[in-house]
TORNU-419047 format. One record per residue (C-alpha): residue number from 1; residue in three letters; x, y, z. Coordinates in Angstrom, 1 decimal. Layout:
<seq:NUM, type:ala, X:X, Y:Y, Z:Z>
...
END
This chain:
<seq:1, type:met, X:35.6, Y:23.9, Z:-10.5>
<seq:2, type:asn, X:34.0, Y:22.0, Z:-13.4>
<seq:3, type:arg, X:31.7, Y:19.1, Z:-12.5>
<seq:4, type:met, X:30.2, Y:16.2, Z:-14.5>
<seq:5, type:val, X:26.7, Y:17.6, Z:-14.8>
<seq:6, type:gly, X:24.0, Y:15.1, Z:-13.9>
<seq:7, type:ser, X:26.5, Y:12.6, Z:-12.5>
<seq:8, type:asp, X:25.7, Y:11.6, Z:-8.9>
<seq:9, type:ala, X:29.0, Y:9.8, Z:-8.6>
<seq:10, type:ala, X:31.0, Y:12.9, Z:-9.6>
<seq:11, type:glu, X:29.1, Y:15.2, Z:-7.4>
<seq:12, type:val, X:29.2, Y:12.9, Z:-4.4>
<seq:13, type:ala, X:33.0, Y:12.7, Z:-4.8>
<seq:14, type:gln, X:33.3, Y:16.4, Z:-4.9>
<seq:15, type:ala, X:30.9, Y:16.9, Z:-2.0>
<seq:16, type:gln, X:33.0, Y:14.5, Z:0.0>
<seq:17, type:ala, X:36.0, Y:16.7, Z:-0.8>
<seq:18, type:gly, X:34.1, Y:19.7, Z:0.7>
<seq:19, type:asp, X:32.4, Y:21.2, Z:-2.4>
<seq:20, type:gln, X:29.0, Y:22.3, Z:-1.0>
<seq:21, type:asp, X:27.7, Y:23.3, Z:-4.4>
<seq:22, type:ala, X:28.1, Y:19.7, Z:-5.5>
<seq:23, type:phe, X:26.0, Y:18.5, Z:-2.5>
<seq:24, type:arg, X:23.4, Y:21.3, Z:-3.2>
<seq:25, type:ala, X:23.1, Y:19.9, Z:-6.8>
<seq:26, type:leu, X:22.4, Y:16.4, Z:-5.3>
<seq:27, type:val, X:19.7, Y:17.9, Z:-3.0>
<seq:28, type:glu, X:18.1, Y:19.7, Z:-6.0>
<seq:29, type:arg, X:18.1, Y:16.6, Z:-8.1>
<seq:30, type:his, X:16.6, Y:14.2, Z:-5.5>
<seq:31, type:ser, X:14.5, Y:16.3, Z:-3.1>
<seq:32, type:arg, X:11.3, Y:16.1, Z:-5.2>
<seq:33, type:ser, X:11.3, Y:12.3, Z:-5.2>
<seq:34, type:ile, X:12.2, Y:12.2, Z:-1.5>
<seq:35, type:phe, X:9.3, Y:14.5, Z:-0.8>
<seq:36, type:arg, X:6.9, Y:12.3, Z:-2.8>
<seq:37, type:leu, X:8.1, Y:9.2, Z:-0.9>
<seq:38, type:ala, X:7.8, Y:11.0, Z:2.5>
<seq:39, type:tyr, X:4.4, Y:12.3, Z:1.7>
<seq:40, type:arg, X:3.1, Y:8.8, Z:0.8>
<seq:41, type:met, X:4.6, Y:7.5, Z:4.1>
<seq:42, type:thr, X:3.1, Y:10.2, Z:6.3>
<seq:43, type:asn, X:0.1, Y:11.7, Z:4.3>
<seq:44, type:asn, X:1.2, Y:15.1, Z:5.6>
<seq:45, type:glu, X:2.9, Y:17.8, Z:3.6>
<seq:46, type:gln, X:4.6, Y:19.5, Z:6.6>
<seq:47, type:asp, X:5.9, Y:16.1, Z:7.9>
<seq:48, type:ala, X:7.1, Y:15.3, Z:4.4>
<seq:49, type:glu, X:9.1, Y:18.6, Z:4.2>
<seq:50, type:glu, X:10.5, Y:17.8, Z:7.7>
<seq:51, type:ile, X:11.6, Y:14.4, Z:6.4>
<seq:52, type:val, X:13.3, Y:15.8, Z:3.4>
<seq:53, type:gln, X:15.3, Y:18.2, Z:5.5>
<seq:54, type:glu, X:16.3, Y:15.5, Z:8.0>
<seq:55, type:thr, X:17.1, Y:13.1, Z:5.2>
<seq:56, type:phe, X:19.7, Y:15.4, Z:3.6>
<seq:57, type:leu, X:21.0, Y:16.5, Z:6.9>
<seq:58, type:arg, X:21.7, Y:12.9, Z:7.8>
<seq:59, type:ala, X:23.1, Y:12.2, Z:4.3>
<seq:60, type:tyr, X:25.5, Y:15.2, Z:4.6>
<seq:61, type:lys, X:26.8, Y:14.0, Z:8.0>
<seq:62, type:arg, X:27.3, Y:10.5, Z:6.7>
<seq:63, type:leu, X:28.6, Y:11.4, Z:3.3>
<seq:64, type:gly, X:32.1, Y:10.2, Z:4.3>
<seq:65, type:asn, X:30.7, Y:6.7, Z:4.7>
<seq:66, type:phe, X:29.2, Y:6.5, Z:1.3>
<seq:67, type:glu, X:30.9, Y:4.0, Z:-1.0>
<seq:68, type:glu, X:31.6, Y:4.9, Z:-4.6>
<seq:69, type:arg, X:30.3, Y:1.6, Z:-6.0>
<seq:70, type:ala, X:26.8, Y:2.2, Z:-4.4>
<seq:71, type:ser, X:23.9, Y:4.0, Z:-5.9>
<seq:72, type:phe, X:23.4, Y:7.4, Z:-4.3>
<seq:73, type:lys, X:19.7, Y:7.3, Z:-5.1>
<seq:74, type:thr, X:19.3, Y:3.9, Z:-3.3>
<seq:75, type:trp, X:21.4, Y:5.2, Z:-0.4>
<seq:76, type:ile, X:19.4, Y:8.4, Z:0.0>
<seq:77, type:tyr, X:16.1, Y:6.5, Z:-0.3>
<seq:78, type:arg, X:17.1, Y:4.2, Z:2.5>
<seq:79, type:ile, X:17.9, Y:7.3, Z:4.7>
<seq:80, type:ala, X:14.5, Y:8.8, Z:3.7>
<seq:81, type:ile, X:12.7, Y:5.6, Z:4.6>
<seq:82, type:asn, X:14.3, Y:5.5, Z:8.0>
<seq:83, type:cys, X:13.5, Y:9.1, Z:8.7>
<seq:84, type:ser, X:9.9, Y:8.5, Z:7.6>
<seq:85, type:leu, X:9.5, Y:5.5, Z:9.8>
<seq:86, type:asp, X:11.0, Y:7.4, Z:12.8>
<seq:87, type:leu, X:8.4, Y:10.1, Z:12.4>
<seq:88, type:val, X:5.5, Y:7.7, Z:11.7>
<seq:89, type:arg, X:6.3, Y:5.8, Z:14.9>
<seq:90, type:ser, X:6.5, Y:9.0, Z:16.9>
<seq:91, type:arg, X:3.1, Y:10.2, Z:15.5>
<seq:92, type:gln, X:1.6, Y:6.7, Z:16.3>
<seq:93, type:arg, X:2.7, Y:6.9, Z:19.9>
<seq:94, type:val, X:1.1, Y:10.4, Z:20.3>
<seq:95, type:glu, X:-2.1, Y:9.2, Z:18.5>
<seq:96, type:glu, X:-2.4, Y:6.0, Z:20.6>
<seq:97, type:lys, X:-2.1, Y:8.1, Z:23.7>
<seq:98, type:arg, X:-4.7, Y:10.5, Z:22.6>
<seq:99, type:glu, X:-7.1, Y:7.6, Z:21.7>
<seq:100, type:val, X:-6.7, Y:6.0, Z:25.1>
<seq:101, type:glu, X:-7.4, Y:9.3, Z:26.8>
<seq:102, type:ser, X:-10.5, Y:10.1, Z:24.8>
<seq:103, type:ala, X:-11.9, Y:6.5, Z:24.6>
<seq:104, type:glu, X:-14.2, Y:6.7, Z:27.6>
<seq:105, type:gly, X:-17.6, Y:8.4, Z:27.0>
<seq:106, type:asn, X:-17.4, Y:8.3, Z:23.2>
<seq:107, type:asp, X:-20.5, Y:7.3, Z:21.4>
<seq:108, type:pro, X:-19.5, Y:5.5, Z:18.2>
<seq:109, type:val, X:-23.0, Y:5.7, Z:16.8>
<seq:110, type:ala, X:-22.9, Y:9.5, Z:16.9>
<seq:111, type:ala, X:-20.0, Y:9.5, Z:14.4>
<seq:112, type:val, X:-22.0, Y:7.5, Z:11.8>
<seq:113, type:pro, X:-23.6, Y:9.7, Z:9.1>
<seq:114, type:ala, X:-27.4, Y:9.6, Z:8.9>
<seq:115, type:asp, X:-27.4, Y:9.1, Z:5.2>
<seq:116, type:ser, X:-25.5, Y:6.3, Z:3.6>
<seq:117, type:pro, X:-23.2, Y:7.5, Z:0.9>
<seq:118, type:ser, X:-23.0, Y:5.7, Z:-2.5>
<seq:119, type:pro, X:-20.1, Y:3.4, Z:-3.1>
<seq:120, type:glu, X:-18.6, Y:5.9, Z:-5.5>
<seq:121, type:arg, X:-18.7, Y:8.6, Z:-2.9>
<seq:122, type:leu, X:-17.4, Y:6.3, Z:-0.2>
<seq:123, type:val, X:-14.3, Y:5.4, Z:-2.2>
<seq:124, type:leu, X:-13.5, Y:9.1, Z:-2.5>
<seq:125, type:ser, X:-14.4, Y:10.1, Z:1.0>
<seq:126, type:asp, X:-12.2, Y:11.4, Z:3.7>
<seq:127, type:glu, X:-13.3, Y:8.4, Z:5.8>
<seq:128, type:val, X:-11.7, Y:5.9, Z:3.5>
<seq:129, type:arg, X:-8.6, Y:8.0, Z:3.1>
<seq:130, type:arg, X:-8.3, Y:8.1, Z:6.9>
<seq:131, type:lys, X:-8.9, Y:4.4, Z:7.1>
<seq:132, type:leu, X:-6.3, Y:3.7, Z:4.5>
<seq:133, type:gln, X:-3.7, Y:5.9, Z:6.3>
<seq:134, type:ser, X:-4.6, Y:4.3, Z:9.6>
<seq:135, type:ala, X:-4.2, Y:0.8, Z:8.1>
<seq:136, type:leu, X:-0.9, Y:1.8, Z:6.5>
<seq:137, type:gly, X:0.2, Y:2.9, Z:10.0>
<seq:138, type:arg, X:-0.5, Y:-0.5, Z:11.4>
<seq:139, type:leu, X:1.7, Y:-2.2, Z:8.9>
<seq:140, type:gly, X:5.2, Y:-3.3, Z:9.9>
<seq:141, type:pro, X:7.9, Y:-0.8, Z:9.0>
<seq:142, type:leu, X:9.3, Y:-2.9, Z:6.1>
<seq:143, type:glu, X:5.8, Y:-3.8, Z:4.9>
<seq:144, type:arg, X:4.7, Y:-0.1, Z:4.8>
<seq:145, type:ala, X:7.9, Y:1.0, Z:3.1>
<seq:146, type:ala, X:7.8, Y:-1.7, Z:0.5>
<seq:147, type:phe, X:4.1, Y:-1.1, Z:-0.3>
<seq:148, type:val, X:4.6, Y:2.6, Z:-0.7>
<seq:149, type:met, X:7.6, Y:2.3, Z:-2.9>
<seq:150, type:arg, X:5.9, Y:-0.4, Z:-5.0>
<seq:151, type:his, X:2.4, Y:0.9, Z:-5.4>
<seq:152, type:phe, X:2.8, Y:4.6, Z:-5.0>
<seq:153, type:glu, X:6.3, Y:5.2, Z:-6.3>
<seq:154, type:gly, X:6.2, Y:2.4, Z:-8.9>
<seq:155, type:gln, X:9.7, Y:1.1, Z:-8.1>
<seq:156, type:ser, X:10.8, Y:-2.3, Z:-9.2>
<seq:157, type:ile, X:11.3, Y:-5.2, Z:-6.8>
<seq:158, type:glu, X:15.0, Y:-5.0, Z:-7.3>
<seq:159, type:glu, X:15.1, Y:-1.2, Z:-6.4>
<seq:160, type:ile, X:13.0, Y:-1.7, Z:-3.3>
<seq:161, type:gly, X:15.1, Y:-4.6, Z:-2.2>
<seq:162, type:arg, X:18.3, Y:-2.6, Z:-2.5>
<seq:163, type:ala, X:16.8, Y:0.3, Z:-0.7>
<seq:164, type:leu, X:15.6, Y:-1.8, Z:2.2>
<seq:165, type:gly, X:18.5, Y:-4.2, Z:2.2>
<seq:166, type:leu, X:16.2, Y:-7.2, Z:1.5>
<seq:167, type:arg, X:16.5, Y:-10.2, Z:-0.8>
<seq:168, type:thr, X:14.0, Y:-10.4, Z:-3.7>
<seq:169, type:ser, X:11.8, Y:-13.0, Z:-2.0>
<seq:170, type:ala, X:11.7, Y:-11.0, Z:1.3>
<seq:171, type:thr, X:10.8, Y:-7.9, Z:-0.7>
<seq:172, type:lys, X:7.9, Y:-9.7, Z:-2.4>
<seq:173, type:asn, X:6.7, Y:-11.2, Z:0.8>
<seq:174, type:asn, X:6.6, Y:-7.8, Z:2.5>
<seq:175, type:ile, X:4.6, Y:-6.3, Z:-0.4>
<seq:176, type:phe, X:2.2, Y:-9.3, Z:-0.4>
<seq:177, type:arg, X:1.6, Y:-9.1, Z:3.4>
<seq:178, type:ala, X:0.9, Y:-5.4, Z:3.1>
<seq:179, type:val, X:-1.6, Y:-5.9, Z:0.4>
<seq:180, type:gln, X:-3.4, Y:-8.6, Z:2.2>
<seq:181, type:lys, X:-3.6, Y:-6.6, Z:5.5>
<seq:182, type:leu, X:-4.9, Y:-3.5, Z:3.7>
<seq:183, type:arg, X:-7.5, Y:-5.6, Z:1.8>
<seq:184, type:arg, X:-8.8, Y:-7.0, Z:5.1>
<seq:185, type:glu, X:-9.0, Y:-3.6, Z:6.6>
<seq:186, type:leu, X:-10.8, Y:-1.9, Z:3.7>
<seq:187, type:glu, X:-13.0, Y:-4.7, Z:2.4>
<seq:188, type:pro, X:-15.6, Y:-4.6, Z:5.2>
<seq:189, type:met, X:-16.1, Y:-0.9, Z:4.7>
<seq:190, type:val, X:-16.6, Y:-1.1, Z:1.0>
<seq:191, type:thr, X:-18.8, Y:-4.2, Z:1.4>
<seq:192, type:arg, X:-21.1, Y:-2.4, Z:3.8>
<seq:193, type:ala, X:-21.4, Y:0.5, Z:1.4>
<seq:194, type:trp, X:-22.5, Y:-1.7, Z:-1.4>
<seq:195, type:thr, X:-24.9, Y:-3.6, Z:0.8>
<seq:196, type:arg, X:-26.5, Y:-0.3, Z:2.0>
<seq:197, type:ser, X:-26.7, Y:1.0, Z:-1.6>
<seq:198, type:cys, X:-28.4, Y:-2.2, Z:-2.9>
<seq:199, type:thr, X:-30.9, Y:-2.3, Z:0.0>
<seq:200, type:ala, X:-31.8, Y:1.3, Z:-0.5>
<seq:201, type:ala, X:-32.3, Y:0.7, Z:-4.2>
<seq:202, type:gln, X:-34.6, Y:-2.3, Z:-3.5>
<seq:203, type:met, X:-36.8, Y:-0.2, Z:-1.2>
<seq:204, type:glu, X:-37.3, Y:2.6, Z:-3.8>
END
């Protein structure tokens, strides 16, 4: 059977008619971008791979509900976002339980390095990456998805709005709130690093 190469619409129609090769072509075309999105949402390669698999499984099951006038890319992104958020919420519940169980008896001072790193090293450190991921995890579902799609995926406001089912103003508001929350989370850490660095330099 001949297909329109590179045409989502043609391949979706053929996949809906039972052509598994057509659906496989859609998977091959979009799996890399879905993996990238999932990795940004979870910061974990194995989780991202799981999300890619779950995304296309859900898409295959729901293919009959896909409307021709819609964009397949937007549709599959929306499914991927939902899969990502489901997994993130599940991971958060496990992590919160672990933190509660291990809270007693911990000495927060013991976790602080003896030597203060420079601001340049701090920005690149695992500590900051963990802090950023933790902060992302505390964002609302739509805030997190909108931020990742905008600042990591480089998608337009219109594309994000279509994927999330939001108006332009709501999309912008979610991105703005996410940026403000992340800034509040990370600024104290960066400020402390600069203060330590300046103090150390004055004492030399």
